[in-house]
C-alpha positions as CSV (number, residue, x, y, z in Angstrom):
1,X,0.0,0.0,0.0
2,X,1.4,3.4,-1.0
3,X,1.4,5.6,2.0
4,X,3.1,8.7,3.5
5,X,6.1,7.5,5.6
6,X,6.5,7.9,9.3
7,X,9.6,9.6,10.6
8,X,12.2,8.1,12.9
9,X,10.0,9.3,15.8
10,X,7.2,7.1,14.5
11,X,5.1,10.1,13.6
12,X,4.2,11.6,10.2
13,X,4.4,15.3,11.2
14,X,6.2,17.9,13.2
15,X,4.6,20.8,15.0
16,X,3.6,23.4,14.1
17,X,1.6,22.1,11.1
18,X,-1.3,23.7,9.3
19,X,-4.5,22.0,8.1
20,X,-6.9,24.0,6.0
21,X,-10.4,22.8,5.0
22,X,-12.1,24.3,1.9
23,X,-15.8,24.0,1.2
24,X,-17.9,25.2,-1.7
25,X,-21.5,26.3,-1.9
26,X,-23.0,27.0,-5.4
27,X,-25.5,29.9,-5.6
28,X,-28.2,30.2,-8.3
29,X,-29.9,33.5,-8.7
30,X,-33.3,32.9,-10.3
31,X,-35.2,35.3,-12.5
32,X,-37.8,35.8,-9.7
33,X,-35.1,37.2,-7.4
34,X,-34.8,34.1,-5.2
35,X,-31.4,32.6,-4.5
36,X,-30.9,28.9,-4.3
37,X,-27.9,27.5,-2.5
38,X,-26.5,24.0,-2.8
39,X,-23.6,22.5,-1.0
40,X,-21.1,21.0,-3.4
41,X,-19.8,18.1,-1.4
42,X,-17.4,16.6,-4.0
43,X,-15.5,19.9,-4.1
44,X,-14.6,19.8,-0.4
45,X,-10.8,19.6,0.1
46,X,-8.3,19.4,2.9
47,X,-4.8,20.7,2.6
48,X,-1.9,20.1,5.0
49,X,1.3,22.2,5.2
50,X,4.0,20.1,6.9
51,X,7.1,21.9,8.0
52,X,10.0,19.5,8.5
53,X,13.3,20.3,10.1
54,X,16.2,18.1,11.2
55,X,15.3,15.1,9.0
56,X,18.1,12.6,8.5
57,X,19.0,11.1,5.2
58,X,16.8,8.0,5.6
59,X,13.8,10.1,6.4
60,X,14.4,12.4,3.5
61,X,14.9,9.4,1.2
62,X,11.6,7.9,2.2
63,X,9.7,11.1,1.3
64,X,11.6,11.4,-1.9
65,X,10.9,7.8,-2.9
66,X,7.1,8.3,-2.4
67,X,7.3,11.6,-4.4
68,X,9.1,9.9,-7.2
69,X,6.7,6.9,-7.2
70,X,3.7,9.2,-7.3
71,X,5.4,11.4,-10.1
72,X,4.7,14.5,-8.1
73,X,1.0,15.3,-7.8
74,X,-0.1,12.7,-10.3
75,X,-0.4,9.6,-8.1
76,X,-2.4,9.0,-4.9
77,X,-1.3,7.7,-1.6
78,X,-2.7,7.0,1.9
79,X,-2.2,9.9,4.4
80,X,-3.0,9.4,8.1
81,X,-3.6,12.9,9.4
82,X,-1.1,13.4,12.3
83,X,-3.5,15.8,14.0
84,X,-6.7,13.8,13.8
85,X,-8.6,10.8,15.2
86,X,-8.4,7.8,12.8
87,X,-11.7,6.4,14.0
88,X,-15.2,7.5,13.0
89,X,-18.0,8.0,15.5
90,X,-15.7,8.1,18.5
91,X,-18.6,8.4,21.0
92,X,-21.5,6.7,19.1
93,X,-21.0,2.9,19.0
94,X,-24.4,2.2,17.4
95,X,-23.0,3.4,14.1
96,X,-22.1,0.8,11.3
97,X,-18.4,1.7,11.5
98,X,-18.4,-0.2,14.8
99,X,-18.6,-4.0,15.0
100,X,-19.9,-5.6,18.2
101,X,-19.5,-9.2,19.3
102,X,-22.8,-11.2,19.2
103,X,-23.1,-11.3,23.0
104,X,-22.0,-7.7,23.6
105,X,-24.5,-4.9,24.1
106,X,-23.6,-1.2,24.0
107,X,-26.1,1.1,25.8
108,X,-25.5,4.8,25.2
109,X,-26.3,7.7,27.5
110,X,-24.1,6.5,30.4
111,X,-22.5,9.1,32.6
112,X,-19.0,10.0,31.4
113,X,-15.9,11.5,33.2
114,X,-17.1,15.0,32.5
115,X,-20.5,14.6,34.1
116,X,-22.4,14.4,30.8
117,X,-23.9,11.4,29.1
118,X,-21.5,10.7,26.3
119,X,-20.3,7.2,27.5
120,X,-21.6,3.8,26.6
121,X,-22.2,0.8,28.9
122,X,-20.7,-2.4,27.3
123,X,-22.2,-5.6,28.8
124,X,-21.0,-9.1,27.8
125,X,-23.7,-11.7,28.4
126,X,-21.6,-14.4,26.7
127,X,-19.3,-17.2,27.9
128,X,-16.2,-15.7,26.1
129,X,-14.7,-12.3,25.8
130,X,-16.5,-10.0,23.3
131,X,-15.2,-6.9,21.4
132,X,-16.3,-3.6,20.2
133,X,-14.1,-2.9,17.2
134,X,-13.4,-0.7,14.2
135,X,-11.0,-1.3,11.4
136,X,-9.2,1.1,9.1
137,X,-7.5,0.3,5.8
138,X,-3.9,1.1,6.6
139,X,-0.5,-0.7,6.8
140,X,0.2,-2.9,9.7
141,X,3.8,-1.8,9.5
142,X,3.2,1.6,11.1
143,X,3.1,2.8,14.7
144,X,-0.3,3.3,16.3
145,X,-1.7,4.4,19.6
146,X,-5.3,3.4,20.7
147,X,-6.8,5.2,23.7
148,X,-10.0,5.7,25.5
149,X,-11.6,6.7,28.8
150,X,-12.7,3.5,30.5
151,X,-14.5,2.5,33.7
152,X,-14.5,-1.2,34.6
153,X,-12.5,-4.2,33.4
154,X,-11.3,-5.3,30.0
155,X,-8.6,-4.7,27.3
156,X,-7.7,-2.3,24.6
157,X,-6.3,-4.1,21.6
158,X,-4.5,-3.3,18.3
159,X,-4.6,-6.2,15.8
160,X,-3.1,-6.3,12.3
161,X,-2.5,-9.5,10.3
162,X,-3.0,-11.6,13.4
163,X,-0.3,-9.7,15.3
164,X,-2.0,-8.5,18.6
165,X,-0.9,-6.0,21.1
166,X,-3.2,-5.3,24.1
167,X,-3.4,-3.4,27.4
168,X,-5.5,-4.7,30.2
169,X,-7.4,-2.3,32.5
170,X,-9.2,-2.7,35.8
171,X,-10.3,0.7,37.1
172,X,-12.9,-0.3,39.6
173,X,-15.5,2.5,39.8
174,X,-13.0,5.2,38.6
175,X,-12.6,6.7,35.1
176,X,-9.1,6.5,33.6
177,X,-7.7,7.2,30.2
178,X,-5.9,4.0,29.0
179,X,-3.9,3.4,25.9
180,X,-2.0,0.7,24.0
181,X,0.8,1.5,21.6
182,X,2.0,-0.9,19.0
183,X,3.8,-1.3,15.7
184,X,2.4,-4.7,14.6
185,X,5.0,-5.0,11.8
186,X,2.7,-7.1,9.8
187,X,2.3,-7.0,6.0
188,X,-1.5,-6.6,6.3
189,X,-3.3,-3.6,5.0
190,X,-6.0,-3.6,7.7
191,X,-5.6,-2.5,11.4
192,X,-8.3,-3.2,13.9
193,X,-8.8,-1.3,17.2
194,X,-11.0,-2.9,19.8
195,X,-12.2,-2.8,23.4
196,X,-12.7,-6.3,24.8
197,X,-14.9,-7.1,27.7
198,X,-14.5,-10.4,29.7
199,X,-17.2,-13.1,29.8
200,X,-20.0,-11.9,32.1
201,X,-18.3,-8.5,32.5
202,X,-19.1,-4.9,31.8
203,X,-17.3,-1.6,31.2
204,X,-18.1,1.9,30.4
205,X,-16.2,3.6,27.5
206,X,-16.1,6.9,25.7
207,X,-13.7,9.0,23.7
208,X,-12.1,6.2,21.7
209,X,-9.2,7.4,19.6
210,X,-6.6,5.9,17.2
211,X,-3.5,7.8,16.0
212,X,-0.5,6.9,13.9
213,X,2.1,7.8,16.6
214,X,3.6,6.2,19.7
215,X,1.3,7.8,22.4
216,X,-2.1,9.5,22.4
217,X,-2.5,13.2,21.9
218,X,-5.5,15.3,23.1
219,X,-8.8,13.8,22.4
220,X,-10.6,14.8,19.2
221,X,-14.2,13.8,18.8
222,X,-15.3,12.5,15.4
223,X,-18.6,11.7,13.7
224,X,-18.8,10.5,10.1
225,X,-15.3,11.7,9.2
226,X,-11.9,10.5,10.4
227,X,-8.3,11.2,9.8
228,X,-7.8,8.5,7.2
229,X,-7.3,9.9,3.7
230,X,-6.8,7.2,1.1
231,X,-6.7,9.5,-1.9
232,X,-4.2,12.1,-0.9
233,X,-1.7,13.7,-3.3
234,X,1.3,16.0,-3.2
235,X,0.1,19.6,-4.0
236,X,3.0,20.3,-6.4
237,X,5.5,18.7,-8.8
238,X,8.6,19.9,-7.1
239,X,10.3,18.8,-3.9
240,X,12.6,21.4,-2.5
241,X,15.0,20.5,0.4
242,X,17.3,22.7,2.4
243,X,20.4,21.0,3.8
244,X,21.0,22.8,7.1
245,X,23.9,20.6,8.1
246,X,25.3,17.1,7.4
247,X,22.4,14.7,7.7
248,X,20.0,17.5,8.6
249,X,17.3,18.4,6.1
250,X,14.4,20.8,6.0
251,X,11.4,21.1,3.7
252,X,7.8,22.4,3.6
253,X,5.6,19.8,2.0
254,X,2.0,20.4,1.0
255,X,-0.5,17.5,0.7
256,X,-4.1,17.8,-0.5
257,X,-7.1,15.4,-0.5
258,X,-10.8,15.3,-1.0
259,X,-12.7,14.9,2.2
260,X,-13.3,11.4,3.4
């Protein structure tokens, strides 16, 4: 799978970075004086401006290799937004993006760590552990962090190509933000993030988040959109690097994509 590379820090970006979203609304002025407005969804676009400094030769070569393979802005690649949640519907587990085990129920409207009702009560009525999971189409060779606020007993898991990394939690009646970090290293092109509940057990969860980096950042709520952009492109046909010192490279790289 053609994808934007991670740096030696196992992240795709450095801060500060800039992300710009562009929308278009088409207006039609009728002869009777009325104006009709239509949202042009296919024209919506996201652009990232990534400012890199202190990249070593291997990091620079990885970006150059992708740029050459794509022939500049001609070819598409997968871009995992370094400032976004890779999961859809981070608080609504009734949506089709989430898959539940046959014996697992997810009742929304439970009290969350902030005193509102944005959590879900997961209850396992089966004789084996059950999972609430969501998968993204992305390489199993990258670094990921999966986090969430949990109250109860269970596991957070990252699974790609049968390579599993998980973190157990047992918080009692307290809310805690738990995360698991993993680079599965598999050749698979699907990564699954799941919350597992033991047989006969229950747990409250909310604010689930996946990121392509070693540790979780600040929580970012999502609905129907996520930070996975499978049709990204370079914004130009030139790649300009500045060598600041030996094995020390800098560049500003612009990437664009239709909204997902």
